[in-house]
N, C-alpha and C positions, 0 to 999 in steps of 0.2 A: 484581532481575531484569535491570536494565539494565547491571549489571557483568559479565554473562555474555559469552562469546566473541562472540556476535552483535553486541553493542554496540560492541566494539572493531573489528569488521569495518566497521560503518557509519561510524565516525569516520575510519577509514583511507580509505574512499571519499571522504569529505568533503575530506580533505587532498589527495588526488589531483586532485579536481575543482578545488580552489582553485589548485593548481599549474598546471593547464591554462588557467585564466582570467586569471591575473596577467599584466600586460604584460611584455614582454621587456625585457632590460636593455641590448641592443645599441644601437649608434649607427646613424645613417643613416635609411633609410626603413622600418624595422621598426615594430612596434606602439609601442615606447617613444617613437619620434619624434612620434607623434600624441597622446601622453598629455597633454602640456602645451600651452598656447596659444602659438603662435609669436610672438616679439616683433615689435611693430610692426603686428600685425593689429588692425584696428578693428572692434569688434562694434557693430552697429546698436543704437540706444538701446532700441527695443522688445524686441529679443531679449535684451538684457542684463537688462531688468526682468523679463521672463518667466522667465528662468533664475536669478534671484537666490535663489529658494527652494532650489535644488539646490547652490548654491555656498557658502551660509552654513554656519557650524559647526552641528553637530547640536543643541547646547544653546542656540542663539541664536534667539529668536523673530523672525519676519520678517513684514513687512506683506503681506497678501494682495493679489494682482493678478488674481484670478479663477482659473479652472481651465483646464487644457489641454483641447482639443477631445475630446469623447467621454467624459470622466470624469464629467460631470454628467448623462449620460444614464441612464435607468432600466436596471436589470439585465435580462438576458434572462429569459424566462419559466421557464427550467429552472435558473437559477442559485440557489444557496442564499441565504436571507435572512440576511445576516451583521449586519444593523443592528438587528433587533428585539431588544431586551434588551442592546444593546451596553454600556449603563451598568452592567449587573450581571455581565457576562462577566469572569472572572478575568484578571489580567494574565499569568498563566502562571508567575509567580515560584515558586509553591509546588509545581509539578509538573515532573518531569524532562523530559517531552516537551512541556511548555507548554500553551497554550490555542489551540484552532483559530481561525484567522483567515480562511481562504479554502480553496476547492477549485478547482484549475486543471485544465483539459482533462478534467474528469470522472474523473481518475485519481489526482491527487496532492493530499494535504491539507497545507496550509501552517500551521504553528503557531508562535506567539511564545513564547519562553522568557525567562527573566530576563536572559540575556546573548546572545541570538541568535535564530535561527529553526531550525525542524526541518521537513524536507520528507518526507512519508510516502507510500510507494506503497501505496494502500489495498488493492489486491488481494493483494499479497504479504504485507502485514501481517495481514490477516484470515485468509488461508490458514494462516499459522503459528498463529494463535489457535485456529482450528478443529482443527488437527492436534494441538496440545498438549492440548486439551480431550478429544478422542477417546481419546488415550493414557491420560489420567487416568481417564475413565469405564471404559475397558477393564480397567484395573488394580483398579477398585473393584467396581462392581455390573454392569458390562457397558455397552456403548454403548446409550443410549436410542434407541428406535425409534418411528417414526410410521407408521401404516397409511395407505396411499393410498386415497382415496375411491373411485377406480376403478383396479383393478389394471392395470398397463401391460404390453403385450406388446412385446417387443423382438426383432426378427429379426436373426440372426447367421448366419455360415457354420456349417455343421453341426459342424465340428471345434471352432470357438470356443464354440458353445453347449454342446457336451458338456464342454468344459474348465471352463466356468463352473458348470454343474450339478454337476460332480464336486466342486467346492469349496463347495457350497451351505451345508453345516453351518458351515464356518469363516467364510463371509461373513455368516451369521446372527449370529455372535458380534460382528461389526463393525457390526451394525445393518441389513444388507441381506438381506432375505428374498425368495428367488426359487425357482422350480422350473421344470422342463422344460415346454414347451408345444408338443409335437410336434417333429419334426426341424427343426433350424435356428432355434429360437425359445425364449425363456424368458419367463415372466410374473413381474413384480416386484410384490410385495404390500406390502412395508414397506421404508422407507429410514431411515438414521440421522436422528434428530430434529434434530441439529445442522446438517444441511445445508439445512433449510428447504425452499423451493421449488427443485427441482433438475431438470435435464435428465436424466431417467431413461435414455433410450436412449443419450445420450452417455456417461453414467457407466458403464453396463454395457459398452459397446464399449471404453472406455478400460481398464476392469478386465480384459476379455478379453485385450487386448493385453498388459497387465501380467502376467497369469497365464502367457501364452505365454513371456514372457521369464524368469519365475521357474522354469518347469519344474515337474515333478511331485514332485521329491525333497524339497523344503522345505515345511514347514508355513507357513501365512500368518503365524503369530505370529513365525516366524523372520525374516520379511521385512516386519515390521510397518511400518517406516518408509516403504517403497515403497507398500504398499497403502493405508495411512492417508493418505499424501500425495496419492494419486489421489483418494480420497474427499474430502479437505479442499479440494482445488483446485476441485471442483465445488460445494462449499458456501460458498465465500468470496465476498465482495463483488466484483463484476466491475468492471473498468475501464470507465468510461463511465457508471456509475450515479451520479446526483447525490445527495449526502448533505447533510442539514441540519446545523446547528451542533451540536445535541445528539448526533447520530450520530457526527460527527467526534470530538467530545470523548470520547464513550464508547469509541471505538476507541483513542484515545490512552491513556485510563486502563487499559484492559484490557492494552495492550501493556506498560505499566509494571509490571503485576502478573504477567506471564507470562514464565517463563524462556525464554531464547534468542529473544526476540521481535525481536531485531535482524537476524535472518536468516530468509528464507523456507525452505520445505522443500527447495529446490533449491540453497541456499547463497548466494543473492543477498541484498544488503542490503534491509531493509524501510524504512529511513529513512536520511537523511543530515542532519548537523547543521552549521550555519554559525554561527560566533561573530560577534558584532557587530564585534569588532576586525578579523576577516578581511573582513567585508563593507566596512568603512570603507577597508581597504587596497585593495580592488578599485576603489573610487571615488577613490583618491588622497588620502584624508583622513588617512592615517597614513604 
């Protein structure tokens, strides 16, 4: 699956990012001038000892001089526990997208591979997974549905409500069961099971906008990419949600098994990969 076009797009983004981060080659006061230590500059002994860890070759053990301020503090209450079972976590060598090591800003999963790191946009990646699964179910037995414990009434403009109700049979094939509830409203009784807990009013309003753009001439199956994409977006893991290690690794494994997982439904990359050699170049080690 990772050999699909989506994977190539992600690695291209990685190359562009590295090009922007590498120091310039010009002389004078540009970034390249700051890359090395000016001759004759004396570094205080304490600072030299504290930075010895970061100047030594990667394969050379160094004597510990303590930790930098803040790194020994306990993680925040909302941070994933990355150390429980650290001894049993795989090194990532056997998986194309590696093993999860951290989640940053509640949005990006950082994984370690055998020769670098992978940074995954959790929302974009999961959106693609839901989308591909919906297409698969639709082509087999139909999209699985789950009944709402309490049917939800969604208020819309009268024209928008009429537009949605007119497509009710087609929407039911995609797992969304609704009907008219007076002028300017619909009642939703079932939603696609893949979406899990979903913002039903937001989903219906987005679909109403999508249907307005599609017009009445085309069947929803003819514009499956757009409609399923809207449904998948509402069912994907949101940015800001804290994931534990098991959830992050499950996301990586599903991405490896899913075609086109390197791109979200909107064409953006779901992950970028940085090779260790490129990271070492950024730090002047090569």
